[in-house]
A tleap script that builds the chain and sets N, CA, C and O, in Angstrom:
source leaprc.protein.ff14SB
mol = sequence {
  NMET LYS LEU GLU HIE HIE ARG GLN LYS VAL
  VAL SER PHE PRO ARG PHE ILE ILE ARG MET
  GLY ARG TYR GLY LEU PHE ALA LEU PHE LEU
  ILE ILE PHE SER VAL GLY ILE GLY THR LEU
  GLY TYR ARG TYR PHE ALA GLY LEU ASP TRP
  VAL ASP SER PHE HIE MET ALA CYS MET ILE
  LEU THR GLY MET GLY PRO VAL VAL THR LEU
  THR SER VAL SER ALA LYS LEU PHE SER SER
  PHE PHE ALA LEU TYR SER GLY ILE ALA PHE
  LEU SER ILE THR ALA VAL PHE PHE ALA PRO
  ILE ILE HIE ARG LEU LEU HIE ILE LEU HIE
  VAL GLN ASP ASN ASP ILE PRO CLEU
}
set mol.1.N position { -68.882 50.796 -69.699 }
set mol.1.CA position { -69.187 51.477 -68.519 }
set mol.1.C position { -68.058 51.306 -67.597 }
set mol.1.O position { -68.185 50.753 -66.504 }
set mol.2.N position { -66.956 51.781 -68.040 }
set mol.2.CA position { -65.447 51.712 -67.637 }
set mol.2.C position { -65.602 52.709 -66.194 }
set mol.2.O position { -66.196 53.782 -66.292 }
set mol.3.N position { -65.087 52.313 -65.018 }
set mol.3.CA position { -65.001 53.000 -63.804 }
set mol.3.C position { -63.216 53.312 -63.842 }
set mol.3.O position { -62.368 52.609 -64.391 }
set mol.4.N position { -63.031 54.453 -63.156 }
set mol.4.CA position { -61.322 54.954 -63.112 }
set mol.4.C position { -60.756 53.808 -62.284 }
set mol.4.O position { -61.365 52.945 -61.650 }
set mol.5.N position { -59.574 53.983 -62.423 }
set mol.5.CA position { -58.555 53.022 -61.720 }
set mol.5.C position { -58.415 53.942 -60.410 }
set mol.5.O position { -58.745 55.122 -60.296 }
set mol.6.N position { -57.827 53.076 -59.430 }
set mol.6.CA position { -57.823 53.898 -57.831 }
set mol.6.C position { -56.769 54.558 -57.992 }
set mol.6.O position { -56.516 55.171 -56.954 }
set mol.7.N position { -55.722 54.808 -59.109 }
set mol.7.CA position { -54.599 55.654 -59.060 }
set mol.7.C position { -55.211 57.125 -59.681 }
set mol.7.O position { -54.574 58.169 -59.542 }
set mol.8.N position { -56.410 57.079 -60.320 }
set mol.8.CA position { -56.824 58.149 -61.024 }
set mol.8.C position { -57.756 58.969 -60.101 }
set mol.8.O position { -58.399 58.439 -59.195 }
set mol.9.N position { -57.792 60.231 -60.365 }
set mol.9.CA position { -58.627 61.190 -59.326 }
set mol.9.C position { -60.118 60.704 -59.230 }
set mol.9.O position { -60.557 59.922 -60.073 }
set mol.10.N position { -60.772 61.101 -58.358 }
set mol.10.CA position { -62.382 60.515 -58.425 }
set mol.10.C position { -62.981 61.486 -59.397 }
set mol.10.O position { -62.577 62.646 -59.476 }
set mol.11.N position { -64.089 60.930 -60.246 }
set mol.11.CA position { -64.606 62.012 -61.217 }
set mol.11.C position { -65.552 62.965 -60.489 }
set mol.11.O position { -65.933 62.888 -59.321 }
set mol.12.N position { -65.887 63.975 -61.511 }
set mol.12.CA position { -66.521 64.929 -60.935 }
set mol.12.C position { -67.709 64.742 -60.588 }
set mol.12.O position { -68.154 63.658 -60.966 }
set mol.13.N position { -68.549 65.512 -59.891 }
set mol.13.CA position { -70.078 65.189 -59.407 }
set mol.13.C position { -70.973 65.019 -60.461 }
set mol.13.O position { -71.799 64.107 -60.467 }
set mol.14.N position { -70.841 65.986 -61.508 }
set mol.14.CA position { -71.649 65.794 -62.643 }
set mol.14.C position { -71.195 64.684 -63.381 }
set mol.14.O position { -72.219 64.187 -63.849 }
set mol.15.N position { -70.297 64.073 -63.714 }
set mol.15.CA position { -69.922 62.784 -64.390 }
set mol.15.C position { -70.427 61.878 -63.525 }
set mol.15.O position { -71.307 61.203 -64.058 }
set mol.16.N position { -70.193 61.571 -62.279 }
set mol.16.CA position { -70.942 60.922 -61.223 }
set mol.16.C position { -72.369 60.696 -61.309 }
set mol.16.O position { -72.849 59.587 -61.072 }
set mol.17.N position { -72.963 61.550 -61.589 }
set mol.17.CA position { -74.405 61.688 -61.715 }
set mol.17.C position { -74.764 61.095 -63.111 }
set mol.17.O position { -75.697 60.296 -63.199 }
set mol.18.N position { -74.075 61.453 -64.153 }
set mol.18.CA position { -74.330 60.676 -65.494 }
set mol.18.C position { -74.184 59.186 -65.271 }
set mol.18.O position { -75.045 58.402 -65.669 }
set mol.19.N position { -73.049 58.781 -64.608 }
set mol.19.CA position { -72.652 57.444 -64.421 }
set mol.19.C position { -74.055 56.819 -63.644 }
set mol.19.O position { -74.587 55.794 -64.072 }
set mol.20.N position { -74.460 57.385 -62.735 }
set mol.20.CA position { -75.509 56.977 -62.074 }
set mol.20.C position { -76.796 56.763 -62.646 }
set mol.20.O position { -77.568 55.829 -62.431 }
set mol.21.N position { -76.960 57.953 -63.560 }
set mol.21.CA position { -77.871 57.693 -64.586 }
set mol.21.C position { -78.035 56.522 -65.628 }
set mol.21.O position { -79.087 56.152 -66.149 }
set mol.22.N position { -76.883 56.067 -65.802 }
set mol.22.CA position { -76.637 55.110 -67.020 }
set mol.22.C position { -76.850 53.748 -66.035 }
set mol.22.O position { -77.834 53.036 -66.235 }
set mol.23.N position { -76.162 53.512 -65.269 }
set mol.23.CA position { -76.463 52.135 -64.318 }
set mol.23.C position { -77.822 52.245 -64.144 }
set mol.23.O position { -78.435 51.218 -64.437 }
set mol.24.N position { -78.577 53.300 -63.705 }
set mol.24.CA position { -79.825 53.560 -63.225 }
set mol.24.C position { -80.888 53.054 -64.555 }
set mol.24.O position { -81.923 52.429 -64.324 }
set mol.25.N position { -80.518 53.373 -65.745 }
set mol.25.CA position { -81.443 53.004 -66.867 }
set mol.25.C position { -81.128 51.777 -67.262 }
set mol.25.O position { -82.072 51.238 -67.839 }
set mol.26.N position { -79.869 50.916 -67.153 }
set mol.26.CA position { -79.805 49.614 -67.033 }
set mol.26.C position { -80.427 48.734 -65.947 }
set mol.26.O position { -81.041 47.717 -66.271 }
set mol.27.N position { -80.297 49.063 -64.786 }
set mol.27.CA position { -81.192 48.457 -63.621 }
set mol.27.C position { -82.708 48.580 -63.906 }
set mol.27.O position { -83.426 47.596 -63.729 }
set mol.28.N position { -83.271 49.865 -64.383 }
set mol.28.CA position { -84.663 49.782 -64.805 }
set mol.28.C position { -84.936 48.950 -66.230 }
set mol.28.O position { -86.061 48.544 -66.522 }
set mol.29.N position { -83.811 48.756 -67.044 }
set mol.29.CA position { -84.160 47.838 -67.980 }
set mol.29.C position { -84.258 46.625 -67.595 }
set mol.29.O position { -85.222 45.981 -68.008 }
set mol.30.N position { -83.416 46.073 -66.820 }
set mol.30.CA position { -83.544 44.709 -66.121 }
set mol.30.C position { -84.847 44.336 -65.460 }
set mol.30.O position { -85.349 43.217 -65.569 }
set mol.31.N position { -85.434 45.450 -64.683 }
set mol.31.CA position { -86.624 45.295 -64.080 }
set mol.31.C position { -87.717 45.430 -64.930 }
set mol.31.O position { -88.601 44.601 -64.716 }
set mol.32.N position { -87.915 46.169 -65.770 }
set mol.32.CA position { -88.964 46.266 -66.920 }
set mol.32.C position { -88.646 44.752 -67.568 }
set mol.32.O position { -89.536 43.960 -67.261 }
set mol.33.N position { -87.623 44.186 -68.363 }
set mol.33.CA position { -87.686 42.792 -68.595 }
set mol.33.C position { -88.106 41.806 -67.618 }
set mol.33.O position { -88.960 40.999 -67.984 }
set mol.34.N position { -87.742 41.749 -66.672 }
set mol.34.CA position { -88.136 40.950 -65.663 }
set mol.34.C position { -89.498 40.764 -65.172 }
set mol.34.O position { -89.955 39.668 -64.848 }
set mol.35.N position { -90.146 41.900 -65.127 }
set mol.35.CA position { -91.521 42.108 -64.958 }
set mol.35.C position { -92.498 41.696 -66.096 }
set mol.35.O position { -93.661 41.325 -65.936 }
set mol.36.N position { -91.675 41.851 -67.538 }
set mol.36.CA position { -92.336 41.447 -68.569 }
set mol.36.C position { -92.173 40.082 -68.759 }
set mol.36.O position { -92.985 39.645 -69.575 }
set mol.37.N position { -91.339 39.164 -68.255 }
set mol.37.CA position { -91.173 37.988 -68.497 }
set mol.37.C position { -92.407 37.235 -67.674 }
set mol.37.O position { -93.151 36.384 -68.161 }
set mol.38.N position { -92.457 37.832 -66.083 }
set mol.38.CA position { -93.361 37.608 -65.244 }
set mol.38.C position { -94.522 37.786 -65.761 }
set mol.38.O position { -95.137 36.725 -65.864 }
set mol.39.N position { -95.120 38.766 -66.158 }
set mol.39.CA position { -96.568 38.919 -66.733 }
set mol.39.C position { -96.784 38.027 -68.027 }
set mol.39.O position { -97.782 37.310 -68.106 }
set mol.40.N position { -96.018 38.068 -68.848 }
set mol.40.CA position { -96.332 36.881 -69.853 }
set mol.40.C position { -96.433 35.517 -69.434 }
set mol.40.O position { -97.355 34.809 -69.840 }
set mol.41.N position { -95.411 35.027 -68.523 }
set mol.41.CA position { -95.830 33.802 -68.254 }
set mol.41.C position { -96.921 33.520 -67.189 }
set mol.41.O position { -97.377 32.398 -66.967 }
set mol.42.N position { -97.312 34.728 -66.514 }
set mol.42.CA position { -98.534 34.432 -65.586 }
set mol.42.C position { -99.715 34.392 -66.283 }
set mol.42.O position { -100.696 33.743 -65.921 }
set mol.43.N position { -99.632 35.264 -67.559 }
set mol.43.CA position { -100.837 35.284 -68.427 }
set mol.43.C position { -100.745 34.035 -69.090 }
set mol.43.O position { -101.756 33.368 -68.869 }
set mol.44.N position { -100.059 33.555 -69.697 }
set mol.44.CA position { -99.835 32.293 -70.438 }
set mol.44.C position { -100.089 31.216 -69.624 }
set mol.44.O position { -101.149 30.644 -69.873 }
set mol.45.N position { -99.224 30.630 -68.442 }
set mol.45.CA position { -99.257 29.558 -68.074 }
set mol.45.C position { -100.660 29.665 -66.658 }
set mol.45.O position { -101.496 28.790 -66.430 }
set mol.46.N position { -100.567 30.495 -66.203 }
set mol.46.CA position { -101.983 30.697 -65.149 }
set mol.46.C position { -103.151 31.135 -65.980 }
set mol.46.O position { -104.235 30.988 -65.414 }
set mol.47.N position { -103.185 31.605 -67.107 }
set mol.47.CA position { -104.588 32.145 -67.344 }
set mol.47.C position { -105.185 33.184 -66.583 }
set mol.47.O position { -106.391 33.109 -66.352 }
set mol.48.N position { -104.387 34.335 -66.073 }
set mol.48.CA position { -104.780 35.484 -65.515 }
set mol.48.C position { -104.782 36.344 -66.484 }
set mol.48.O position { -104.219 36.178 -67.566 }
set mol.49.N position { -105.565 37.540 -66.065 }
set mol.49.CA position { -105.614 38.799 -66.943 }
set mol.49.C position { -104.570 39.486 -66.693 }
set mol.49.O position { -103.922 39.335 -65.657 }
set mol.50.N position { -104.252 40.399 -67.688 }
set mol.50.CA position { -103.055 41.262 -67.704 }
set mol.50.C position { -102.805 41.918 -66.262 }
set mol.50.O position { -101.819 41.681 -65.564 }
set mol.51.N position { -103.652 42.612 -65.994 }
set mol.51.CA position { -103.507 43.401 -64.576 }
set mol.51.C position { -103.194 42.479 -63.517 }
set mol.51.O position { -102.291 42.779 -62.737 }
set mol.52.N position { -103.921 41.225 -63.365 }
set mol.52.CA position { -103.337 40.009 -62.303 }
set mol.52.C position { -102.275 39.578 -62.519 }
set mol.52.O position { -101.657 39.117 -61.559 }
set mol.53.N position { -101.735 39.563 -63.689 }
set mol.53.CA position { -100.511 38.761 -64.368 }
set mol.53.C position { -99.364 39.729 -63.904 }
set mol.53.O position { -98.346 39.375 -63.308 }
set mol.54.N position { -99.692 40.992 -64.270 }
set mol.54.CA position { -98.477 42.176 -63.725 }
set mol.54.C position { -98.322 42.121 -62.193 }
set mol.54.O position { -97.283 41.874 -61.580 }
set mol.55.N position { -99.516 42.391 -61.693 }
set mol.55.CA position { -99.258 42.313 -60.039 }
set mol.55.C position { -98.726 41.032 -59.366 }
set mol.55.O position { -98.116 41.169 -58.305 }
set mol.56.N position { -98.906 39.754 -59.903 }
set mol.56.CA position { -98.380 38.566 -59.370 }
set mol.56.C position { -96.755 38.693 -59.669 }
set mol.56.O position { -95.785 38.492 -58.938 }
set mol.57.N position { -96.850 39.055 -60.866 }
set mol.57.CA position { -94.998 39.194 -61.220 }
set mol.57.C position { -94.273 40.220 -60.385 }
set mol.57.O position { -93.163 40.038 -59.884 }
set mol.58.N position { -94.957 41.250 -60.287 }
set mol.58.CA position { -94.342 42.516 -59.398 }
set mol.58.C position { -94.253 41.911 -57.955 }
set mol.58.O position { -93.178 42.019 -57.365 }
set mol.59.N position { -95.135 41.383 -57.443 }
set mol.59.CA position { -95.272 40.801 -56.118 }
set mol.59.C position { -94.200 39.771 -55.909 }
set mol.59.O position { -93.605 39.809 -54.832 }
set mol.60.N position { -93.858 38.818 -56.827 }
set mol.60.CA position { -92.728 37.794 -56.681 }
set mol.60.C position { -91.630 38.576 -56.972 }
set mol.60.O position { -90.661 38.462 -56.221 }
set mol.61.N position { -91.554 39.510 -58.098 }
set mol.61.CA position { -89.948 40.032 -57.764 }
set mol.61.C position { -89.630 40.838 -56.801 }
set mol.61.O position { -88.443 41.155 -56.723 }
set mol.62.N position { -90.276 41.208 -56.137 }
set mol.62.CA position { -90.154 42.110 -54.934 }
set mol.62.C position { -90.004 41.036 -53.670 }
set mol.62.O position { -89.522 41.451 -52.616 }
set mol.63.N position { -90.333 39.950 -53.766 }
set mol.63.CA position { -90.256 39.060 -52.799 }
set mol.63.C position { -91.301 38.936 -51.637 }
set mol.63.O position { -91.145 38.463 -50.512 }
set mol.64.N position { -92.492 39.533 -52.264 }
set mol.64.CA position { -93.886 39.684 -51.339 }
set mol.64.C position { -94.498 38.304 -51.362 }
set mol.64.O position { -95.093 37.968 -50.338 }
set mol.65.N position { -94.448 37.479 -52.337 }
set mol.65.CA position { -94.961 36.412 -52.503 }
set mol.65.C position { -96.314 36.409 -53.351 }
set mol.65.O position { -96.765 37.490 -53.727 }
set mol.66.N position { -96.916 35.320 -53.633 }
set mol.66.CA position { -97.791 35.088 -54.272 }
set mol.66.C position { -99.201 35.787 -53.939 }
set mol.66.O position { -99.429 36.035 -52.755 }
set mol.67.N position { -100.113 36.103 -54.861 }
set mol.67.CA position { -101.359 36.673 -54.236 }
set mol.67.C position { -102.745 36.042 -55.038 }
set mol.67.O position { -103.908 36.402 -54.860 }
set mol.68.N position { -102.244 34.991 -55.970 }
set mol.68.CA position { -103.446 34.479 -56.602 }
set mol.68.C position { -103.181 32.726 -56.208 }
set mol.68.O position { -101.996 32.391 -56.203 }
set mol.69.N position { -103.920 31.944 -55.980 }
set mol.69.CA position { -103.692 30.507 -55.757 }
set mol.69.C position { -103.619 30.140 -57.223 }
set mol.69.O position { -104.463 30.472 -58.055 }
set mol.70.N position { -102.582 29.454 -57.451 }
set mol.70.CA position { -102.417 28.427 -58.553 }
set mol.70.C position { -102.849 27.303 -58.919 }
set mol.70.O position { -102.316 26.463 -58.193 }
set mol.71.N position { -103.511 26.834 -59.635 }
set mol.71.CA position { -104.167 25.507 -59.852 }
set mol.71.C position { -103.427 24.462 -60.642 }
set mol.71.O position { -103.394 23.261 -60.375 }
set mol.72.N position { -102.895 25.010 -61.553 }
set mol.72.CA position { -102.432 24.172 -62.775 }
set mol.72.C position { -100.775 23.676 -62.541 }
set mol.72.O position { -99.978 24.456 -62.019 }
set mol.73.N position { -100.472 22.667 -62.867 }
set mol.73.CA position { -99.131 22.271 -62.702 }
set mol.73.C position { -98.302 23.132 -63.579 }
set mol.73.O position { -97.266 23.448 -62.994 }
set mol.74.N position { -98.380 23.571 -64.645 }
set mol.74.CA position { -97.626 24.472 -65.619 }
set mol.74.C position { -97.439 25.840 -64.940 }
set mol.74.O position { -96.375 26.459 -64.930 }
set mol.75.N position { -98.689 26.276 -64.325 }
set mol.75.CA position { -98.709 27.460 -63.731 }
set mol.75.C position { -97.724 27.438 -62.429 }
set mol.75.O position { -96.984 28.384 -62.161 }
set mol.76.N position { -97.802 26.264 -61.665 }
set mol.76.CA position { -96.926 26.132 -60.435 }
set mol.76.C position { -95.622 25.976 -60.733 }
set mol.76.O position { -94.836 26.404 -59.888 }
set mol.77.N position { -95.094 25.389 -61.885 }
set mol.77.CA position { -93.820 25.094 -62.347 }
set mol.77.C position { -93.245 26.628 -62.926 }
set mol.77.O position { -92.132 27.074 -62.649 }
set mol.78.N position { -94.098 27.210 -63.648 }
set mol.78.CA position { -93.510 28.590 -63.925 }
set mol.78.C position { -93.139 29.326 -62.973 }
set mol.78.O position { -92.099 29.984 -62.999 }
set mol.79.N position { -94.210 29.291 -61.718 }
set mol.79.CA position { -94.061 30.413 -60.740 }
set mol.79.C position { -92.828 29.778 -59.852 }
set mol.79.O position { -92.155 30.557 -59.177 }
set mol.80.N position { -92.570 28.581 -59.848 }
set mol.80.CA position { -91.504 28.099 -58.892 }
set mol.80.C position { -89.892 28.793 -59.580 }
set mol.80.O position { -88.969 29.345 -58.983 }
set mol.81.N position { -90.049 28.511 -60.893 }
set mol.81.CA position { -88.822 28.700 -61.752 }
set mol.81.C position { -88.679 30.557 -61.615 }
set mol.81.O position { -87.684 31.194 -61.268 }
set mol.82.N position { -89.774 30.978 -61.941 }
set mol.82.CA position { -89.805 32.636 -61.655 }
set mol.82.C position { -89.368 32.956 -60.347 }
set mol.82.O position { -88.592 33.901 -60.207 }
set mol.83.N position { -89.676 32.437 -59.567 }
set mol.83.CA position { -89.313 32.902 -57.934 }
set mol.83.C position { -87.824 32.695 -57.956 }
set mol.83.O position { -87.118 33.653 -57.642 }
set mol.84.N position { -87.184 31.387 -58.342 }
set mol.84.CA position { -85.821 31.463 -58.448 }
set mol.84.C position { -85.041 32.230 -59.041 }
set mol.84.O position { -83.978 32.581 -58.529 }
set mol.85.N position { -85.510 32.689 -60.438 }
set mol.85.CA position { -84.980 33.939 -61.223 }
set mol.85.C position { -85.268 35.022 -60.589 }
set mol.85.O position { -84.426 35.904 -60.759 }
set mol.86.N position { -86.243 35.331 -59.842 }
set mol.86.CA position { -86.506 36.802 -59.151 }
set mol.86.C position { -85.585 36.821 -58.207 }
set mol.86.O position { -85.061 37.927 -58.072 }
set mol.87.N position { -85.125 35.826 -57.367 }
set mol.87.CA position { -83.920 35.921 -56.408 }
set mol.87.C position { -82.982 36.494 -56.957 }
set mol.87.O position { -82.639 37.637 -56.656 }
set mol.88.N position { -82.384 35.735 -57.912 }
set mol.88.CA position { -81.004 36.075 -58.621 }
set mol.88.C position { -80.830 37.815 -59.051 }
set mol.88.O position { -79.858 38.561 -58.938 }
set mol.89.N position { -82.431 38.095 -59.659 }
set mol.89.CA position { -82.526 39.093 -60.695 }
set mol.89.C position { -82.573 40.636 -59.494 }
set mol.89.O position { -82.203 41.761 -59.830 }
set mol.90.N position { -83.080 40.288 -58.217 }
set mol.90.CA position { -83.111 41.074 -57.312 }
set mol.90.C position { -81.634 41.452 -56.695 }
set mol.90.O position { -81.318 42.543 -56.221 }
set mol.91.N position { -80.944 40.473 -56.796 }
set mol.91.CA position { -79.652 40.613 -56.232 }
set mol.91.C position { -78.836 41.132 -57.385 }
set mol.91.O position { -78.100 42.055 -57.037 }
set mol.92.N position { -78.752 40.811 -58.648 }
set mol.92.CA position { -78.174 41.597 -59.567 }
set mol.92.C position { -78.610 42.780 -60.014 }
set mol.92.O position { -77.790 43.517 -60.562 }
set mol.93.N position { -79.782 43.141 -59.893 }
set mol.93.CA position { -80.113 44.746 -60.198 }
set mol.93.C position { -79.844 45.410 -58.996 }
set mol.93.O position { -79.590 46.604 -59.156 }
set mol.94.N position { -79.819 45.001 -57.826 }
set mol.94.CA position { -79.206 45.886 -56.846 }
set mol.94.C position { -77.767 46.151 -56.852 }
set mol.94.O position { -77.314 47.284 -56.684 }
set mol.95.N position { -76.999 45.041 -57.057 }
set mol.95.CA position { -75.803 45.180 -57.425 }
set mol.95.C position { -75.414 46.418 -58.549 }
set mol.95.O position { -74.767 47.438 -58.311 }
set mol.96.N position { -75.929 46.057 -59.650 }
set mol.96.CA position { -75.913 46.955 -60.709 }
set mol.96.C position { -76.319 48.402 -60.439 }
set mol.96.O position { -75.733 49.265 -61.093 }
set mol.97.N position { -77.297 48.797 -59.511 }
set mol.97.CA position { -77.613 50.006 -59.254 }
set mol.97.C position { -76.702 50.640 -58.294 }
set mol.97.O position { -76.514 51.853 -58.386 }
set mol.98.N position { -76.069 49.900 -57.309 }
set mol.98.CA position { -75.396 50.484 -56.254 }
set mol.98.C position { -73.862 50.409 -56.462 }
set mol.98.O position { -73.101 50.897 -55.627 }
set mol.99.N position { -73.341 49.694 -57.762 }
set mol.99.CA position { -72.109 49.459 -58.126 }
set mol.99.C position { -71.292 50.929 -57.945 }
set mol.99.O position { -70.348 51.068 -57.167 }
set mol.100.N position { -71.904 52.138 -58.920 }
set mol.100.CA position { -71.028 53.219 -58.937 }
set mol.100.C position { -70.905 54.028 -57.424 }
set mol.100.O position { -69.909 54.711 -57.189 }
set mol.101.N position { -71.763 53.916 -56.649 }
set mol.101.CA position { -71.959 54.367 -55.487 }
set mol.101.C position { -70.820 53.970 -54.605 }
set mol.101.O position { -69.931 54.701 -54.169 }
set mol.102.N position { -71.016 52.534 -54.391 }
set mol.102.CA position { -69.830 51.811 -53.659 }
set mol.102.C position { -68.374 52.096 -54.123 }
set mol.102.O position { -67.444 52.312 -53.346 }
set mol.103.N position { -68.274 52.070 -55.615 }
set mol.103.CA position { -66.980 52.437 -56.130 }
set mol.103.C position { -66.468 53.760 -55.769 }
set mol.103.O position { -65.332 53.898 -55.316 }
set mol.104.N position { -67.374 54.858 -55.979 }
set mol.104.CA position { -66.936 56.125 -55.516 }
set mol.104.C position { -66.742 56.021 -54.310 }
set mol.104.O position { -65.610 56.409 -54.022 }
set mol.105.N position { -67.485 55.577 -53.213 }
set mol.105.CA position { -67.078 55.626 -51.920 }
set mol.105.C position { -65.755 55.039 -51.512 }
set mol.105.O position { -64.961 55.702 -50.845 }
set mol.106.N position { -65.464 53.623 -51.956 }
set mol.106.CA position { -64.160 53.177 -51.862 }
set mol.106.C position { -62.857 53.771 -52.397 }
set mol.106.O position { -61.757 53.593 -51.875 }
set mol.107.N position { -63.106 54.527 -53.538 }
set mol.107.CA position { -62.268 55.484 -54.290 }
set mol.107.C position { -61.780 56.449 -53.566 }
set mol.107.O position { -60.591 56.761 -53.496 }
set mol.108.N position { -62.823 57.022 -52.921 }
set mol.108.CA position { -62.570 58.166 -52.001 }
set mol.108.C position { -61.493 57.702 -50.630 }
set mol.108.O position { -60.447 58.170 -50.181 }
set mol.109.N position { -62.265 56.686 -50.313 }
set mol.109.CA position { -61.392 56.047 -49.093 }
set mol.109.C position { -59.978 55.545 -49.182 }
set mol.109.O position { -59.259 55.181 -48.251 }
set mol.110.N position { -59.710 55.590 -50.449 }
set mol.110.CA position { -58.561 54.683 -51.263 }
set mol.110.C position { -58.099 53.267 -50.477 }
set mol.110.O position { -56.989 52.978 -50.029 }
set mol.111.N position { -59.509 52.390 -50.470 }
set mol.111.CA position { -59.136 51.274 -49.904 }
set mol.111.C position { -58.490 50.037 -50.811 }
set mol.111.O position { -59.213 49.491 -51.645 }
set mol.112.N position { -57.243 49.649 -50.646 }
set mol.112.CA position { -56.514 48.844 -51.249 }
set mol.112.C position { -56.448 47.582 -50.656 }
set mol.112.O position { -56.635 47.529 -49.440 }
set mol.113.N position { -56.187 46.412 -51.361 }
set mol.113.CA position { -55.973 44.978 -50.803 }
set mol.113.C position { -54.936 45.044 -49.841 }
set mol.113.O position { -55.181 44.412 -48.813 }
set mol.114.N position { -53.780 45.666 -49.886 }
set mol.114.CA position { -52.865 45.561 -48.967 }
set mol.114.C position { -53.127 46.307 -47.649 }
set mol.114.O position { -52.499 46.089 -46.612 }
set mol.115.N position { -54.392 47.464 -47.826 }
set mol.115.CA position { -54.542 48.250 -46.549 }
set mol.115.C position { -55.554 47.520 -45.505 }
set mol.115.O position { -55.743 47.942 -44.364 }
set mol.116.N position { -56.169 46.386 -46.042 }
set mol.116.CA position { -57.106 45.596 -45.050 }
set mol.116.C position { -56.516 44.876 -44.264 }
set mol.116.O position { -55.827 44.025 -44.826 }
set mol.117.N position { -56.490 44.853 -42.813 }
set mol.117.CA position { -55.863 43.827 -42.087 }
set mol.117.C position { -56.458 42.545 -42.119 }
set mol.117.O position { -57.632 42.455 -42.479 }
set mol.118.N position { -55.764 41.460 -41.767 }
set mol.118.CA position { -56.082 40.144 -41.805 }
set mol.118.C position { -56.302 39.679 -40.537 }
set mol.118.O position { -56.606 38.500 -40.356 }
savepdb mol mol.pdb
quit
């Protein structure tokens, strides 16, 4: 997924939409992967059923917080590490999704290092 150099012309809008689709699919893959890890973890460590595990994973990934009180030490440890992972995953997925938009905007504006006042 190579982006054009600042000396090259801005890609056409249809090519930009295709690029957004690729980055969007990659971001969707990261979301599905992350929800899958959380669902399996809550199912295994907390003993929740599949729907509750999925719900809990989605709530933690979006930063909404836990919905079930965890009682076992292993479930609490998994939830803690999954919450740390979720913070990083959220920022990474957001960066992946918005990278082509920001690149196109900066490319159109011709922002270069020497144009930025100190």
